[in-house]
N, C-alpha and C positions, 0 to 999 in steps of 0.2 A: 786188612786182616778175614779173619777166617769165619766162618754163622758164627759157629758156638761162642767162638769171645765176644762177636756182635750180641749175642746173644744174651751172656754172663755180664759184659760192661753195662747192654742197658739197663740190664734186672734189677744191680744191685742198689739197695738203696746207698751204700755210703759215697756211692760212687758219683754224688749226683752233679753237676756245676752249681760253682756257687752262684751267681748271675740268676737263675731261676725261681725265683716267691716259688709258697706252698698250692698255687690253682696251678699252674705248669707243672708241676708237679703230682695234681691230681688226674689231669689227663693225659698223662704221659702212659704211655704205649707199656702194655708187658705182658709174657705168655698167658695163653688165654686154660691152660691144660688143668692148672689145681683148679679151678672155676667152674670146668665140665664136667671133672671127676665127681667136684661136690654135687652141682648138678643131680647127675646118674644115682648118687648115691643117696640124696635127699630122696629123689621117688623113689628108688626102692624099698628105703625103709621107713616111709608114709605107705608101701602098699603092702610090706608086709604087716604094719602096722594093722592097718584097715582088716587083712586077711581075717587078722588074730581076733577080730572084735569079730566078723561074723563067724570064728572058727568057736568061740568059747561063749558068746549069745548076749556081747555086752547089749548090745543095739536094744533088745527086747527088753532086758532085766532094768539098762538105765534109763533109755528115754519112752518105750511101750506102757508096761508094766504100771511102773509110779501113777499114782495119781496127781499127783504133790512135787512139784520142785521150787529149790531154793531159788530164785531167780535174783539175780546183779540188779541192785539202785539202778533206774533209767534204761533198766532193761525188760522191764515185767513184761514185753512185749515178744520178746526171745521165748519161742513156745515149743516142744516137738511137733514135728507134723502133722499131720493126725494121719487116720488109715499106716498103710504100709510107705509111706512119706518118709521117713528115717530109712525105713531099708535103701529105699531110691536115695536118697542122698548121697550116704553112705556107700553103696555102690556109684556114683556118678564122683565122688571121691577117690575114689579108688582106680578110675581109670581118666581122672585128673594128672594122680602122682605117676602111672604107666607114660606117659601125655612129657610130664617132665623127662619122666627116664629119661625118653629116646627122644626129648626138642621137638617136639611136633604142637604144632600154635602155644609153644612156649611163654609168650609174655601173658596172653590169658587163663591158661592153664595154672600159671600161678599163682594170678591175680583169683580167678574161682576158686584156687583151690583154696587158699589165703580166708576168701569170705566166707564159704562153706565150715569149714574147718573155725573159724573162730564164733560162729552159726551156733555152732555143737558146745564149744567153749562155753557159750553165755548162757548155754539153755540151762545150768544148776552151777551152784557156788559151790553145792557140795562134790562136785566133782576134779575143784580146781589142781591142777598141777604145775609145778614151776617151768616145768617140761613143756608144756600145753600150751603155755602161753610164748614160749619159748619160740614155739610150730609157727603158733600164730603171728610171729613180727618178724619169723629168717624168713617163712612164705611169700609173704608180705615181699619183702626187701628184693627180692627172687626173680619178683616180678620186673622189675627196673636194671636187670643185673645181665650185660648180652651174657650170659653161657650158654646160647646153644647157636652161638656164630662156629661152632666146631661141632663134630662127631654128634649134628643131632639131622632130624629127618628136615629139618627149617632148612638147614644149611645146603642139603641136599637137593629137594626142592627148590631151594631159591638162590643161584650160586652167585650173586652179586652179594646176599646177606654173608657169605663165608670167611672169617679169616680167623687169624692164629692168634691174635692177639686182643687185648680190652682194655678198657682204660683205668690205671693204677686207682683209682677212687672205689671202683665196684669191689674190689679185694680187700681194701681196707677197709671197710665198710662191712665186710662182713666178718674183716676183725674183730672192728670192734663191736660188733652183737657181739660174737660165741667170747670178746674175753669179757663183760658185763657179766653175765651171770658167773663166770670163776671170780669175780673179781668183789663184786657187793656182797658174794655168798662168804667170803673169809672178814670183808665187813663187818657182816651181820655179826661174826662170828667173835665180833670183839664184845664181850658182854658177859655181867659174871656165871650164867649160869654152865654155858659153854664153857668158862677160862677154871671152872673148879672141875672141869669133865664126867655132869653129871648126866646130862645126854646121850653122849657117849655109853657111858656104864652100862643104861639102860639100855641099849641096845643091844650091845655086845654078848649083854649074860644075853637073853632072849633069841640070840642069832647063832650061839655057839655051837648047836647040834650042824649047824650050815655045815661047818669044816669038821673033818672026819677029825684031824691032828691039829692043825692050829686052835681049832675050838678052843682046847682043853685050857687056854694061855688066855682067854679072852677074860676072863673075872678080873685076870691080873695088872696089879694098876701098873706097871711098866707097858699093857698093849694098852692098857686103856689110856695111857699118856700116849703114848706111838702116836693111835690113831687119832687122839682127839688135837695133839697139837700139829699131828703130821697132814690132820685134812686144812688146822687154818691156815700153814706156813702154805703149804701146797695152792691155795685157792689164793692166797696172796701174791703168792712169787710165781705163780706157771706163767703168764702169759710176758713178766718183761723177761721171763728166762726162753719162752717160745722165739720172742723179739730177734734177743741177739742171738748170731750165727752161732758162737762158741758154745755156746748150752741149750742149741734148738735139743737135738738127739736127747745126751739125759735126760732132762724137760717131758719130753712128747714118752719117753719109755714108763716116766712115773706117770704122765698122764692117763697111759696105755692099762696100767696096773691099780690104777686107782679105780677106770670108770672100766675095770673086772671084776673088781675086786665090789663095789658099787652096784653091778649086776646081780651078784649071790648073797650078796647080805640081804639088799632088799628090792622088790615088789615093784620098777621103775620101769616096767617095759623096756620102750624103745632108748629109752634116754642115754642111758651111758655108752651103745652105736653109734649113735645119734651126734656125740659130744667127742667122740674119736675119730669120725669122719669129718666134724667139725674144724677138729685141734687141726687137721694138718694142712689149714688154709693160712697159719704161718709160716710154714717156709715158702722157698721161693718158688715164687709158679713158674715156673717151667720143670717141679719135680719129677709128675709125673714118667714126663718125657723124658729123666736121667734115669729112673731106674726103670724103664722098660729096655732103656738099649745099654742100661748095666747087666743086667740078667742075659737080654739076647744073642747080645756082644759077648757074655762069659761064655757060650753056649755056642759061637764060633760066628753066628752069623753078622749080617752089616748094621746098621743106623739105622732103621726100620722110624722112628719119632722123631722131625725134625722139623724144628721152627725157626718162620726170621721174622723178626720182631725190627719192623722198619725202623732207620735212624729217622726222625722227624724236628723239624724246628719249633722252638716252644717261643712265647709270646709274652710276657704278661698281660697283655692285653685278649680280654675272656668275651666271646659269642654270647649276646642275650640269653640264648639259652642256656649257655653254660653257665652266667651266674642266675639267672635262675633255679637251674641243678642244683649250685655253689649252695646257695640257700637254704633250700628245701633239705640237703642233707645234714647242714648245719642244724639247723630247726630239731630236725630229729633227734640228732645227738644228743644236744642238749636235754628233749624232753626224755630222753634214757637218761641221762646222767642228774636228772632232777628227780623223774618220777620218785623212784627207792630210797627216796627223803620223805614221803607224804607220811611215815607215820611220826615223825617228830612234832605233827601237829596235833595228835590228840596224844592225850594224859595219858602216867601209866604205861607200862611195857604191853608191846604189841604184841609178847611173845603168849602174853594172858591175854590181853582185852580183843587179840585180833583186827583192830583200828586200824590200818594199812598196811597189814604183813603180808596180804596178796600185793602182788606186784612190784615188791621190795626185794623179791629174791632170797629169801629167808626160809634154807634150808635144814632140816633136823636140827631146828635149833631144838624144841619141845613137844615131849615126849606127854602126852595131854591121855587122862583116863576118866571117862565122864561118867556118872550118873544118873539121868534124867527121868524124873514122873512126872505129868502133864495132871492139873486138878481144873476140873470146871465147877463151879457154886452157882447152886440156885442163884439170882438177886434175891426173887420172893419168899423161898422156903428158905435159903439157906444152906443146902445141903448141900456138898462136896463129893464131891466123885473122881475115880482117877481112868485118866483116858488111856486107852493102851491105843498104841500108837501103830501096831507091823501092819493094821491094814493101807495106812497113807504113805510108810517111807522102808526103805528100802534099805538091807543090811549096811550096804553103803554108805547110804543116807547116817543113817542109824552111829553110825562109826565117826562124822563126823558134828552132826547137830547139836550136841553138848559143849564140845568148846566154842564154840561160836555163839557171844549174844544177843546179834542179831539175825541170826539163824532159828535160833528161839523164840524168837518176836515172830517173824516171819512163819513159822508153824501156829505160834498163839492166835498169829488172827489167821492165820486157816480155819483152823478148830471152830475157834470162835463161828467163820462162817458155814461151817456143816454142820454146826447143834443146830444154827436157826433156818438152814434148809429143812432141817429133820421138825419144827416146830415149838425148836427152846430156845426164841430166841433174849437176847443181850446176857447172855450168859458170861459172869466173870472168868479167867483163862489166867491161871500163874500155872509158874514153876519151881520145882525143887531141883537144880541144878547141881551139883554136886562135883568136884573137878580137883582131881591128883596131876600138877605140873611136873615134870622132870620129879621125879622122884617127893611133892612135898605131899605133906598129911592134908586130905579133901581139904576144901572149904566150899563154899553159896559164889560160884559164879554171876548168877542174876537173884534180885531178889522178888525173894517168893514173896513178900508182903503188897508186891505189885500187881495190879490187874493186868499182864499187857494187851489184851484188847485193846486200853481204852488208847493206845499210842495210835500214831500215825508211822509209818516207815519214815526212815532219816538217815541220812549218810550221817547225820554228826553225832558225835557222844551217846550210848544208849544210857537215860536216864538210871534203868532198870541195871545199869551195870555195878558188882561190887566188884570195889579193889581188890587186888593182890594183896594179904598181910600176912599169911602165912612164911613160913624161910622156909630156906633150902637145907636143907638133913641133913646129917651124914651117914643115916643109912636110908634107901629108897621104902617109899611106904608101896609093899606088896601086895598086900591084902587082897583078897579078891573080892570085888564089887556087892557080889551077893552078901559079903557081911560087913561092910559097910556100917550099916545102924546100926548093928550092934555095940562099934565101937566109935561112934559118934556120939554128940547128946544132941539128939534129935530132940528135942521139945524143943534146948535151947534156939537153936537153929528158925524153929518152925513159930514161933513162943507169937501169938498177935494173928495169927493166919487160917483161915477158914480151914487149914490142912492139917489141922493143930486136934481139929474137932471131925476127921471124916467119919461121915457115915456110909455105912453099908446101902445098899440100897437093891431092889430084888432084880436079877438079869434081863427079867420082863418088860418094865419100865423104866429101860438103859432106852437111847437112842439110835434105834437101828442097831445099836449093839457097838457102838463106837464106843462107851464108856464102859470100863464093867472093871469093878471095886476089888477082882482076887484077883489082877493080873497085876502084876509089874512090869513097866517098861522102863528098860536101863539101855541108855548107849554107852556104848563104850568104842574108844577111838586113839589111838596112837598115829601121830602125825612128826 
């Protein structure tokens, strides 16, 4: 049997002997080429992402300048490093990304990169993105995947480490983690708003100018349906189609088109390119060698990328280390399968309440426009003033504030403490939070009669949350936020609250200028 025939035989999932169980299958050796290529691509993409952060000043704007951050529950202790600490942290991550790319101290580099990236991820809830979460998971898994046994400095410095093969479980683990966002992203779209095309209709109309010719059709019903249901079918079917050899190539081309379109339509940074490289894990493990040989031989050269996947004798008895490894893998897989369903433990629509929305791969399900105003009431004089939020929040934070009732509460506690430090203790903090979701008429998200400063932080159901009662409209509510109060019955919304009789107060008597009745603090955002 020729070398190539041995490779094809041992790497074909369909040719597994019947007397081998799944445990033997997991520890079978396969070509390492695809894992090595993903290691290089991952390090390069992360290095590019960090360089972009330095280039556009995100580190200073997001971590150093803001006096307040929306911390995650149970992770209040995660704060930005003082001084130039955040710059040093990102420099370190850049070095680690380069080490991952070239395979230098690979395992420790992956582990440290995952820890530092997760640290930055946990600093502010307002910066949450699904692909940041995915990066935390993938970088952690890579610390356990032996993608440095070939084409790496580690393998060059330690010849006994060099190998052209890797255990099959490493490949399937990466395939599983990449497949989870696809499948759960599609599963999440099986909800009324998406099936009626409303989020997609609004998103396409706003981005028509990004496509000089194609954009003119973005307001057409047929185009909206194509993108809407095409995205749904793509997410639910792409993993099975990639796993089946006969449909793998057209499925990958569809994924390539899908991610390139997302890169142009939405400002989602490195995510499309990350997923394009990650999706190649569904090809045969030796596909990079085949591609190199195909093009090189086409130029008249000899085969230059060879591998020898050694035949091994398999048995159903695993070593203790393999048993523990299998148990850990199954526990991790089970956690990733269960966590996305946690929003079912909360009442109401997670797209409205935001409770359980994160870590569930809910992507592009809701567009929220939010008008927010915070009020401070003196409990003795009953004077009520509007709080200017601009000294405390960045534009990015303002864009996320109004859509999440827990973030509204977190800011209320911060404002209460700020007022107390300025000599105004026991101030009552209330919030007018008007939200239009997926083109609905704006309604209250937070009960404006409740003094938010009296509640402790909780991961449970927010008692100040107002349930969604506005129905989806045939024509989306697209009125500018500045005009909302002219077209809504504000008297009825604020009846019985101190905000209904807000008194003007001289600016010089306001606490350190943080309260300004002449400023309307409005946060607007879409996600």
